[in-house]
Wavefront OBJ file of the C-alpha trace (Angstrom):
o trace
v -3.411 9.646 19.790
v -4.513 6.340 19.980
v -8.669 5.761 19.507
v -10.765 2.986 20.326
v -13.279 1.977 17.584
v -16.918 1.469 18.708
v -18.208 -1.416 17.633
v -22.406 -0.715 18.998
v -23.007 2.822 16.928
v -22.595 0.876 13.866
v -25.770 -1.617 14.780
v -27.831 1.559 16.056
v -27.519 3.160 12.505
v -28.389 0.028 10.993
v -31.340 -0.745 13.126
v -32.323 2.694 12.696
v -32.368 2.597 8.500
v -34.193 -0.637 8.612
v -37.198 0.592 11.058
v -37.624 3.998 8.896
v -37.668 1.886 5.943
v -34.521 2.817 4.216
v -34.135 1.459 0.791
v -30.536 1.631 1.191
v -27.713 0.905 3.679
v -24.164 3.067 4.360
v -21.649 0.355 4.734
v -20.524 -0.175 8.137
v -16.530 1.504 7.952
v -13.756 -0.873 7.980
v -12.358 -0.598 11.591
v -8.371 -0.700 12.343
v -6.912 -3.679 13.751
v -6.798 -3.817 17.357
v -4.213 -2.116 18.863
v -1.636 -4.641 20.260
v 1.410 -3.464 22.250
v 4.505 -4.747 22.498
v 4.824 -6.256 25.692
v 8.433 -7.922 27.346
v 8.508 -11.486 28.227
v 5.317 -11.825 26.118
v 5.545 -13.021 22.292
v 5.598 -9.926 20.015
v 2.264 -10.033 17.547
v 2.801 -11.196 14.403
v 2.554 -9.113 11.737
v 3.437 -9.303 7.761
v 5.173 -6.543 5.589
v 6.378 -5.907 2.144
v 10.172 -6.377 1.499
v 12.471 -3.364 -0.300
v 14.602 -6.643 -1.775
v 11.028 -7.942 -2.812
v 8.458 -10.148 -1.320
v 6.924 -10.159 1.909
v 8.039 -11.527 5.657
v 6.439 -12.165 8.490
v 7.644 -11.359 11.849
v 6.703 -15.803 12.573
v 8.794 -16.418 9.584
v 11.767 -15.458 11.193
v 11.644 -17.420 14.532
v 14.662 -20.038 15.336
v 16.948 -17.212 15.858
v 17.042 -14.170 17.565
v 14.959 -11.198 15.684
v 16.694 -7.684 16.018
v 14.527 -5.238 15.221
v 15.796 -1.759 14.069
v 14.019 1.206 13.495
v 15.650 4.268 12.052
v 14.312 7.916 12.603
v 15.019 8.296 8.434
v 14.605 12.826 8.401
v 15.971 14.786 10.848
v 13.890 17.554 9.501
v 12.093 18.714 6.112
v 14.816 17.586 3.303
v 17.559 16.367 5.911
v 18.341 12.829 6.708
v 19.256 11.649 10.013
v 23.074 11.489 9.616
v 23.546 9.480 12.867
v 21.146 6.738 11.227
v 22.797 6.906 8.073
v 25.914 5.861 9.916
v 24.364 3.790 12.461
v 22.747 0.975 9.468
v 26.769 1.498 8.150
v 27.863 0.420 11.611
v 25.950 -2.417 11.351
v 26.923 -3.242 7.789
v 30.485 -3.193 8.189
v 30.233 -5.327 11.728
v 28.299 -8.066 9.965
v 31.029 -8.237 6.984
v 33.780 -7.603 9.487
v 32.734 -9.861 12.776
v 29.748 -12.129 11.784
v 27.822 -10.262 13.940
v 24.405 -12.442 13.180
v 26.002 -15.718 13.389
v 27.830 -15.013 16.302
v 25.184 -14.111 18.459
v 22.303 -16.561 16.451
v 20.552 -13.504 15.560
v 18.622 -12.204 12.589
v 19.063 -8.519 11.903
v 15.829 -6.728 10.192
v 15.132 -2.550 9.543
v 11.643 -1.293 9.628
v 11.039 1.786 7.724
v 8.065 3.630 8.352
v 8.592 4.739 4.713
v 7.500 3.326 1.129
v 9.979 1.564 -1.225
v 10.645 5.127 -3.541
v 11.458 6.944 -0.194
v 14.218 4.217 1.397
v 15.906 3.954 -2.274
v 16.527 7.706 -1.988
v 17.775 7.468 1.617
v 19.694 4.752 0.794
v 21.103 6.337 -2.338
v 21.997 9.317 -0.154
v 24.462 7.010 1.811
v 27.820 8.291 0.201
v 27.167 11.803 -0.231
v 26.380 11.656 4.033
v 29.447 9.779 4.496
v 31.157 12.381 3.060
v 29.553 15.052 4.845
v 30.903 13.181 7.756
v 34.428 13.136 7.378
v 34.226 16.743 6.205
v 33.324 18.001 9.478
v 35.831 15.240 11.399
v 39.125 16.564 8.682
v 38.478 20.018 7.480
v 40.887 21.920 5.202
v 42.149 23.979 7.650
v 41.502 22.828 11.310
v 43.347 26.398 12.021
v 40.631 28.591 10.934
v 37.493 26.600 12.729
v 35.612 28.919 15.257
v 34.454 27.812 18.853
v 31.396 26.010 17.072
v 33.132 24.122 14.310
v 35.600 23.113 16.677
v 32.567 21.834 18.850
v 30.831 19.787 15.780
v 34.165 18.229 15.001
v 34.628 17.078 18.210
v 31.158 15.711 18.570
v 30.653 14.316 15.024
v 34.037 12.461 15.740
v 32.862 10.808 19.383
v 29.666 9.945 17.150
v 30.908 8.834 13.913
v 34.579 6.982 14.728
v 34.833 5.178 11.514
v 35.304 6.377 8.343
v 33.159 5.007 5.753
v 33.392 5.335 2.009
v 30.929 4.637 -0.838
v 30.656 4.915 -4.353
v 28.085 6.626 -5.659
v 25.346 4.377 -6.169
v 26.661 2.374 -3.948
v 23.769 0.776 -1.515
v 24.452 -2.060 0.642
v 21.384 -4.098 1.759
v 22.305 -7.210 3.341
v 19.359 -7.363 5.883
v 15.893 -7.263 5.087
v 14.092 -4.286 4.937
v 10.930 -4.014 5.995
v 8.420 -1.248 3.936
v 5.586 0.047 6.646
v 4.488 2.718 4.056
v 1.110 3.502 6.026
v 3.027 2.867 9.714
v 0.010 0.419 10.754
v 2.980 -1.425 12.483
v 4.905 1.689 13.675
v 2.356 3.475 15.087
v 1.069 -0.025 16.823
v 5.244 0.092 18.333
v 4.990 3.740 19.033
v 7.560 4.037 17.188
v 6.554 7.079 14.329
v 5.972 10.747 15.157
v 5.233 13.797 13.120
v 6.832 16.087 15.625
v 9.928 14.544 17.705
v 13.648 15.392 18.990
v 13.007 19.533 18.212
v 11.663 18.755 14.412
v 8.388 18.848 12.824
v 8.354 16.274 10.020
v 7.470 12.630 9.840
v 10.003 10.179 11.276
v 10.927 7.260 12.767
v 12.163 7.036 16.720
v 15.044 5.352 16.498
v 14.319 2.238 18.245
v 15.063 -1.790 18.905
v 13.399 -4.635 19.981
v 14.837 -7.672 20.167
v 12.631 -11.144 20.310
v 14.072 -14.640 21.053
v 14.322 -17.720 19.151
v 10.699 -18.402 20.111
v 9.324 -14.792 19.494
v 8.858 -13.651 22.798
v 10.616 -9.699 23.218
v 13.079 -9.826 25.772
v 14.756 -5.910 24.910
v 12.772 -3.045 23.857
v 14.609 0.320 23.445
v 12.642 3.618 22.290
v 14.889 6.611 22.017
v 14.129 9.788 23.638
v 16.727 11.816 21.728
v 18.298 11.331 18.439
v 21.637 10.696 20.067
v 20.128 7.865 22.402
v 20.280 4.411 20.642
v 22.307 1.118 21.608
v 25.577 0.579 19.977
v 26.150 -3.156 18.374
v 28.358 -3.661 21.386
v 25.568 -3.398 23.672
v 23.306 -5.181 21.708
v 25.672 -8.216 21.604
v 25.994 -8.171 25.096
v 22.000 -8.173 25.156
v 21.805 -10.931 22.691
v 24.506 -12.958 25.055
v 22.177 -12.626 27.949
v 19.607 -13.733 25.741
v 21.689 -16.899 24.503
v 22.282 -17.947 28.013
v 18.765 -18.197 28.919
v 17.310 -21.843 29.644
v 15.446 -22.710 26.612
v 12.069 -22.265 26.538
v 9.931 -25.672 26.209
l 1 2 3 4 5 6 7 8 9 10 11 12 13 14 15 16 17 18 19 20 21 22 23 24 25 26 27 28 29 30 31 32 33 34 35 36 37 38 39 40 41 42 43 44 45 46 47 48 49 50 51 52 53 54 55 56 57 58 59 60 61 62 63 64 65 66 67 68 69 70 71 72 73 74 75 76 77 78 79 80 81 82 83 84 85 86 87 88 89 90 91 92 93 94 95 96 97 98 99 100 101 102 103 104 105 106 107 108 109 110 111 112 113 114 115 116 117 118 119 120 121 122 123 124 125 126 127 128 129 130 131 132 133 134 135 136 137 138 139 140 141 142 143 144 145 146 147 148 149 150 151 152 153 154 155 156 157 158 159 160 161 162 163 164 165 166 167 168 169 170 171 172 173 174 175 176 177 178 179 180 181 182 183 184 185 186 187 188 189 190 191 192 193 194 195 196 197 198 199 200 201 202 203 204 205 206 207 208 209 210 211 212 213 214 215 216 217 218 219 220 221 222 223 224 225 226 227 228 229 230 231 232 233 234 235 236 237 238 239 240 241 242 243 244 245 246 247 248 249 250
């Protein structure tokens, strides 16, 4: 729940202290930044965050190309990563490698994780095991022995995860900048961080996508309503095609 800071109380407290002849004054509390939501067809408020790869990156520094900001869920439950997020990340890596997604769409992809560097490193390190888990469900050793529940899961995962990704242990591709929002200030500002969501009580991102045009204006905003609800790269390419077809702003 967002809270609006009240500035007048600090002034009253200070005046009272002076009138009573107090010898010391308690420093005023540091106020949280003003909440600035991301509004469609308006410039998105600028921010700067550290990068997993090192250094930092400002949103305003990405102007000149469309910017696609992707927020993964990260955790699905305590101790369990969101497998769909793992797959989605590698799907974008694959499409960039095989189709040149960014160049084709005059775009820059940036992932925003509402977690710190150590957590993101562990998440990336989990990718090979997570992909092996998907393949184990899709290609069971003895399909004839699957019960109805296992068969349904196999069918569902085959639909969600049509590609097969294989990574060696320790292999963690990072072709896109990864913002680290460990204190969740930006994620909370955008409304994409929750401690309870989609049936699980755990700190997690809400799967989301924000697309800005080359001038930094927000043209597309998607915030998922359940874990399987998220646009595919092909869908985002259609959105980018429409953005690129617009008359450039002066």
